[in-house]
C-alpha positions in Angstrom: -32.0 -121.5 37.6 -34.9 -122.2 39.0 -36.8 -122.7 35.9 -34.0 -125.5 35.5 -34.7 -126.9 38.8 -38.6 -126.9 38.0 -38.2 -129.0 34.6 -35.8 -131.6 36.1 -38.6 -132.2 38.9 -41.2 -132.5 36.4 -39.2 -134.9 34.3 -38.4 -136.9 37.3 -41.7 -137.3 38.7 -43.1 -138.1 35.0 -40.7 -141.1 35.0 -42.7 -142.5 37.9 -46.0 -141.2 36.5 -45.5 -143.2 33.6 -45.2 -147.0 35.5 -48.3 -145.6 37.7 -50.6 -145.3 34.9 -49.8 -148.4 33.3 -50.4 -149.6 36.5 -53.7 -148.3 37.3 -54.7 -149.1 33.8 -54.0 -152.5 34.3 -56.1 -152.5 37.3 -58.7 -151.0 35.6 -59.4 -153.5 33.1 -58.6 -156.4 35.3 -61.6 -155.3 37.6 -63.6 -155.2 34.4 -63.2 -159.2 34.0 -60.5 -158.4 30.9 -56.9 -160.0 30.8 -54.3 -157.7 32.6 -50.4 -157.4 31.5 -49.5 -160.7 33.2 -52.0 -162.7 31.1 -50.9 -161.3 28.0 -47.3 -160.8 28.3 -44.3 -163.0 29.3 -43.1 -162.5 32.9 -39.9 -161.0 31.2 -41.7 -158.8 29.1 -43.4 -156.9 32.1 -40.5 -154.6 33.7 -39.6 -153.7 30.5 -43.4 -152.1 29.7 -42.9 -150.4 32.8 -39.5 -149.2 32.0 -40.5 -148.1 28.4 -43.5 -146.0 30.0 -41.7 -144.2 32.6 -38.8 -143.2 29.6 -41.7 -142.3 27.3 -43.6 -140.2 29.7 -40.2 -138.6 31.0 -39.0 -137.7 27.4 -43.0 -136.0 27.1 -42.9 -134.1 30.2 -39.0 -133.0 29.4 -40.3 -131.0 26.3 -43.4 -130.0 27.7 -42.4 -128.8 31.2 -41.7 -125.2 30.1 -45.2 -124.7 29.1 -46.2 -126.6 32.3 -44.1 -124.1 34.2 -45.4 -120.8 32.4 -48.9 -122.1 33.0 -48.3 -122.5 37.2 -46.6 -119.3 37.1 -49.5 -117.1 35.2 -52.0 -119.0 37.4 -50.1 -118.0 40.6 -49.7 -114.3 39.3 -53.4 -114.1 38.9 -54.1 -115.5 42.5 -51.6 -113.3 43.4 -53.1 -110.1 41.8 -56.7 -111.4 43.0 -55.8 -111.9 46.4 -53.9 -108.2 46.8 -56.8 -106.6 45.5 -59.0 -107.5 48.2 -58.6 -106.5 52.1 -56.8 -108.8 54.0 -60.3 -109.8 56.3 -61.8 -110.9 53.1 -58.9 -113.3 52.6 -58.6 -114.6 55.5 -62.7 -115.1 56.1 -62.2 -116.9 52.7 -59.4 -119.3 53.8 -61.1 -119.8 57.0 -64.4 -120.8 55.0 -62.7 -123.0 52.4 -60.6 -124.9 55.6 -64.6 -125.5 56.8 -65.6 -126.7 53.7 -62.8 -129.2 52.9 -63.3 -130.6 56.3 -67.3 -130.5 55.7 -66.0 -132.6 52.2 -63.9 -135.1 54.2 -66.7 -136.2 56.8 -68.8 -136.6 53.6 -66.3 -138.5 51.7 -66.2 -141.1 54.3 -69.6 -142.1 53.0 -68.7 -142.3 49.8 -65.5 -144.7 50.4 -68.3 -147.2 50.8 -69.6 -147.4 47.6 -68.2 -150.9 45.7 -66.8 -149.0 42.8 -63.9 -147.2 43.3 -63.7 -144.9 40.5 -67.1 -143.8 41.2 -66.3 -143.2 44.6 -63.3 -140.9 43.9 -65.1 -139.2 41.2 -67.8 -138.1 43.8 -65.2 -137.8 46.7 -63.6 -135.1 43.8 -66.9 -133.2 43.4 -67.6 -132.7 47.0 -64.4 -131.2 47.6 -64.7 -128.8 44.8 -68.2 -128.0 46.0 -67.8 -127.9 49.7 -64.5 -126.0 49.0 -66.3 -123.5 46.9 -69.3 -122.9 49.2 -67.4 -122.4 52.0 -65.4 -119.8 50.4 -68.1 -118.1 48.8 -70.4 -118.1 51.7 -68.3 -117.1 54.3 -66.9 -113.9 52.5 -70.9 -113.1 51.5 -71.7 -113.4 55.2 -68.8 -112.1 56.7 -70.5 -108.5 56.9 -72.6 -109.7 59.3 -70.0 -110.3 61.7 -69.0 -107.2 64.0 -64.9 -106.9 64.0 -62.6 -105.2 66.3 -61.5 -101.7 65.2 -58.1 -103.1 63.7 -59.9 -105.7 61.7 -62.1 -103.7 59.9 -62.4 -103.1 56.2 -59.5 -100.7 55.3 -57.5 -101.5 58.1 -55.7 -104.2 56.5 -53.3 -102.1 54.2 -49.7 -103.0 55.0 -48.9 -101.1 58.5 -49.7 -97.6 56.6 -53.3 -97.2 57.5 -53.2 -98.5 60.8 -53.7 -95.4 62.6 -55.8 -96.0 65.4 -59.1 -96.9 63.5 -59.4 -94.0 61.3 -60.4 -94.2 58.0 -57.5 -93.6 55.4 -58.4 -90.5 53.2 -58.3 -91.3 49.4 -57.3 -87.9 47.6 -58.8 -87.7 43.7 -57.1 -85.3 41.1 -59.2 -82.1 41.6 -58.6 -82.0 45.3 -54.8 -82.3 45.1 -54.8 -79.6 42.1 -57.1 -77.2 44.3 -54.3 -77.3 47.1 -56.7 -76.3 50.1 -56.3 -80.1 51.2 -52.6 -78.7 52.1 -53.5 -76.2 54.6 -56.5 -78.3 55.8 -53.9 -81.3 57.0 -51.7 -78.6 58.6 -54.4 -77.7 60.8 -54.8 -81.5 62.3 -58.3 -82.2 61.8 -58.1 -84.4 59.1 -57.2 -88.3 60.9 -55.7 -91.4 59.6 -53.5 -91.8 56.3 -53.9 -89.5 53.1 -53.5 -92.0 50.4 -52.8 -91.2 47.0 -53.5 -93.6 44.4 -51.0 -94.6 41.5 -53.6 -93.6 38.8 -54.1 -90.2 40.1 -50.3 -89.2 40.5 -50.3 -90.8 36.6 -53.1 -88.4 35.8 -51.4 -85.4 37.2 -48.0 -86.2 35.4 -50.2 -86.2 32.2 -51.8 -82.7 32.6 -48.4 -81.3 34.2 -47.1 -82.8 30.1 -49.7 -81.4 28.5 -49.4 -78.7 25.5 -51.9 -76.3 26.9 -50.2 -74.1 29.6 -53.3 -73.9 31.8 -53.5 -77.3 32.1 -49.6 -77.7 32.7 -50.0 -75.2 35.6 -52.6 -76.9 37.1 -50.6 -80.1 36.8 -47.4 -78.8 38.4 -49.3 -77.2 40.9 -50.5 -80.7 42.2 -47.7 -82.0 42.2 -46.0 -79.3 43.9 -48.9 -79.9 46.8 -48.0 -83.2 47.2 -44.5 -82.6 47.4 -45.0 -79.9 49.9 -47.4 -82.7 51.7 -44.5 -85.0 51.9 -42.1 -83.0 53.4 -44.4 -81.6 56.5 -43.6 -84.4 59.3 -47.4 -84.0 60.9 -49.1 -85.4 57.6 -49.3 -89.3 56.9 -49.4 -89.8 53.6 -48.5 -92.4 51.4 -48.8 -93.6 47.7 -51.0 -96.5 46.6 -49.4 -98.5 43.9 -52.5 -100.8 43.5 -54.6 -100.8 40.1 -57.5 -102.0 38.4 -56.7 -102.7 35.0 -60.3 -104.0 34.3 -61.7 -100.8 35.2 -60.9 -97.9 33.0 -62.3 -94.8 34.4 -60.1 -93.2 37.0 -63.2 -92.2 38.9 -64.5 -95.5 39.2 -61.2 -96.7 40.3 -61.1 -94.2 42.9 -64.5 -95.4 44.0 -63.0 -99.2 43.9 -60.2 -98.6 45.9 -61.8 -96.5 48.5 -64.3 -99.2 49.0 -61.6 -101.9 49.6 -59.8 -100.0 51.7 -62.6 -98.8 53.7 -61.6 -95.4 52.9 -62.9 -91.7 52.4 -63.0 -90.2 49.3 -61.6 -86.4 49.4 -62.8 -84.7 46.7 -63.9 -81.2 45.1 -66.0 -83.0 41.8 -69.6 -82.7 42.4 -70.1 -85.3 39.7 -68.0 -88.0 41.4 -69.6 -87.0 45.0 -73.0 -87.9 43.7 -71.9 -91.1 42.3 -69.8 -92.2 45.4 -73.3 -91.1 47.5 -74.8 -93.5 45.2 -72.3 -96.6 45.7 -72.5 -95.8 49.6 -68.8 -94.7 49.6 -68.1 -91.7 52.1 -67.2 -88.8 50.5 -65.3 -85.4 52.1 -66.0 -82.8 49.9 -63.4 -79.9 50.1 -66.5 -77.3 48.9 -68.6 -78.5 51.7 -65.8 -77.9 54.3 -65.4 -74.8 53.1 -69.4 -73.7 53.1 -69.4 -75.2 56.1 -66.6 -72.5 58.2 -67.9 -69.7 56.2 -69.9 -66.9 58.2 -73.7 -67.6 58.4 -75.9 -65.0 56.7 -79.3 -65.2 57.5 -82.2 -63.6 55.3 -82.9 -59.8 56.5 -79.2 -59.1 57.5 -77.3 -56.0 55.9 -74.0 -55.8 54.7 -71.8 -53.5 52.2 -70.8 -54.7 48.8 -68.8 -53.5 46.0 -71.0 -54.6 42.7 -68.5 -55.4 40.4 -70.1 -56.5 37.3 -73.6 -57.2 35.7 -75.9 -60.4 36.3 -77.2 -62.6 34.0 -80.9 -61.6 34.5 -82.2 -58.2 33.7 -81.3 -55.2 36.2 -79.1 -57.7 38.2 -75.7 -56.9 39.6 -73.0 -59.0 41.0 -71.0 -58.6 44.1 -68.5 -60.9 46.0 -67.5 -61.5 49.6 -64.0 -61.9 50.9 -64.2 -65.5 51.4 -65.3 -65.6 47.4 -68.8 -66.1 47.9 -71.4 -64.4 45.0 -74.0 -62.4 45.8 -76.4 -61.5 43.2 -78.2 -58.1 43.9 -81.4 -57.5 42.5 -81.6 -54.0 40.6 -77.5 -53.8 41.2 -76.9 -53.2 37.6 -77.1 -49.6 37.9 -74.4 -49.4 40.8 -71.8 -51.6 39.0 -68.3 -50.3 40.8 -70.0 -48.3 43.2 -69.9 -49.6 47.6 -74.0 -50.2 48.5 -76.1 -51.6 51.6 -78.0 -54.4 50.7 -80.3 -56.7 52.5 -80.5 -60.4 52.3 -83.1 -61.9 50.5 -82.1 -65.6 50.6 -79.3 -68.2 50.3 -78.8 -70.9 48.2 -76.3 -73.6 49.3 -74.8 -76.6 46.9 -71.9 -78.6 46.8 -70.8 -76.6 44.3 -70.8 -73.7 46.9 -72.9 -71.1 48.3 -74.9 -68.1 46.5 -76.6 -65.1 48.4 -79.5 -63.2 47.0 -80.1 -59.7 48.2 -81.8 -56.4 47.1 -80.4 -52.6 47.2 -81.5 -51.5 50.7 
């Protein structure tokens, strides 16, 4: 129905467009010193010429109006997609800059109106409006980061009512941290502020893993989905699914970083490589392994402990033991004590985002 109505409107406008174009062309030729319609045709023929032009344009636009409507709809959809992928603050600043640019162009066009040639005056004015509008939009967007905004207007706080949680940054979860499951227990403690956001493309990746033919992958994917269901059922956990996607980006990790930047959020991950890439792109990251290591008991060189050597190490003579929290202990000379409890003395501790490793020797 809407398309039929739009088609009728376009046809009606084209009926008036034909005579208007004929009249404009007539005046243009007269301004150049040529003969006009009234000079060439009899008076009784002038009206039929205008009517015929209107009918001709009406018929033409009636048949091409579906294509015009389709192009118009496609342009609107592209604009909607572009705007929906940008923070609301960026859009507001861009519109403000566009309005300022158009106002400047209006003031400058008053000068061009004094040019004797009307078509040259209109052409220059059109160029001014386009140029100043674009400059106003782009300059305002590029310079907006230099303006201090209230906390509720900061990047990332423009998400529909969901991420407006007292200025706290939203936490964007990746696939690895969901499958890991510790984020659920951490969330129950209440130390995670802000809304936890599950991107739609991460959820889709989880579903693909859960449908995998490999039993190990399938179990991991199902575990991740179970973790999400448990988190959604907890009243104290603020969680939502973000359906925004970036069709021009292929990799899930790249989409995740782009989404975190657009929302002004923090990426929550266990992925060591993603952690490093996010650091290069200045995207904040909460690494669950770093958090887990931070709350482990501190072990200093020289401390003594009793451990059970469970297997041989990679190097000659080494044995491997584990603390209750899973921290690996490499015992120099512990190969001969596999299966035994021994007293060891800590020599050094290696701490990385991938975990913690303790080196010790037999006391």
